[in-house]
C-alpha positions, 0 to 999 in steps of 0.5 A: 501513456503515463508511467512512473516508478511507484512510491507506495504512499501516493501510487494508487491515488495518483493513478486513480486521478490520472485514470479518471482524467482519461489518461492511460496509466501504467505502473511499472515495477522499479526492478524492471526499469532498473534491469532495463537501465542495466541493459543499456549500461546506464549509470547516471541517475538524475530525474531527467535521465530517469524520465527518459529511461522510463519513456524508452522502457515504455516504448520498448516493453509496452507495459500493461495498462493499469485499471483501478481496483473496484471500490468493493475490493478496496473496501474489503482490502481496507477492512482486512488490513484493519482487522490484521492490525487490531489482531496484532495489537490485541496479541501485543496487549495480551503479551503485555499482561504477562509482565504488567504491574496492576495499574498497567494491567488494568489499563491494558484490560480496558484497552482490550475491552474497548478494542474488542467491542469496536471489532465486534460492533464493526463485524455486526454492521458489515 
């Protein structure tokens, strides 16, 4: 079993790669490991101490194995994140119009039009 304290920017990619290579993978919440370290009265913080701590945690707690998210679910999650981002951007652009100079207002309107077209086109193709 491989387990580590996840870092958001590479957690999923590393887990998918290792899983694809046939490894059993467990992604453990860092708060659980920190609590486990406190229960051992562990204060030293080095990579080798952390690695040994995670190994002891896995041996004692037997965290559940990770399985990859289905590709369809990942696609839906990505689309939702994109839609939320575009919606937030459109709200910001609308707010900007309230105090914009004529030049900035024209640029903002064009940006909103292009963004709206992209959103509508994407929704029609899905």
